[in-house]
Each structure stands twice: as C-alpha cells, then as structure tokens.
C-alpha positions, -999 to 999 in steps of 0.1 A, spaced: -327 -744 416 -344 -753 383 -378 -746 399 -368 -710 406 -354 -702 372 -387 -707 353 -407 -683 376 -378 -658 375 -378 -658 337 -416 -654 335 -416 -626 360 -388 -609 340 -408 -612 308 -438 -598 325 -419 -568 337 -405 -562 302 -440 -564 287 -454 -540 313 -424 -516 307 -433 -516 270 -469 -509 278 -462 -479 301 -430 -465 286 -424 -479 251 -432 -467 216 -468 -479 218 -473 -468 254 -507 -456 267 -494 -420 270 -479 -421 235 -512 -434 221 -531 -406 239 -508 -380 225 -512 -394 190 -550 -394 193 -549 -357 204 -527 -348 175 -549 -367 151 -580 -349 164 -563 -315 160 -552 -324 124 -587 -336 116 -601 -302 128 -575 -283 107 -584 -305 77 -621 -297 82 -614 -260 83 -593 -262 52 -620 -281 34 -646 -255 44 -623 -227 33 -617 -244 -1 -654 -249 -6 -659 -212 2 -632 -201 -23 -646 -225 -49 -681 -209 -45 -666 -174 -47 -648 -183 -80 -680 -199 -94 -700 -168 -85 -675 -146 -101 -674 -166 -133 -712 -169 -135 -716 -133 -124 -694 -120 -153 -713 -142 -177 -746 -128 -165 -733 -92 -167 -720 -98 -203 -753 -114 -214 -773 -85 -199 -750 -59 -216 -753 -77 -249 -791 -79 -247 -799 -45 -232 -771 -23 -245 -762 -42 -278 -726 -45 -267 -703 -67 -287 -668 -80 -283 -639 -69 -305 -638 -87 -338 -675 -97 -335 -702 -89 -360 -736 -80 -345 -766 -91 -365 -800 -80 -352 -831 -98 -364 -863 -79 -359 -896 -97 -357 
C-alpha cells in the first residue's frame, strides 16, 4: 500500500502543475494575450510620442516664426512695441 501512495502523490502534483501551466494565471494563453496587449500598447505609445514630437515642433516653429516676423518688422518697418523708445543710430 505504501508503495502506491508515493507515485499517486507525485502524479497528483504533476497534474496540478500542468493544470496551472495550461489554465492558471500564468498560463501559456494568458501570457500570449498579455504579450499581444503589450505590443498594442507599445504601438499606441509610439504614436503618442510621434504626435507629441510633431506638436512640439509646431509650437517651436510658431514661437520662432513670430520672433522672426517681429525682428523683420522692427528692422524693415521701424515698428516698436508699446512703451518702447526707438533710437536710430545712423552710420
């Protein structure tokens, strides 16, 4: 009788371990689903980073563009801001 108990316990443990592998929290199908979800999230993150970079470039262009327009208006048209005093030095 004792010789049959040990193999029965080992077989039971083996069945439990295999059940966890195929149907448990860390099962192969669960890991595959998580990998798919991770890949999708990484793609969404990449798109968000690209969009953020594009918006950052647009903001930078707008800021620099306005500075260039203001500089050109000051140089070519002699424009000044409110409460500024314009002094022209001729050479």
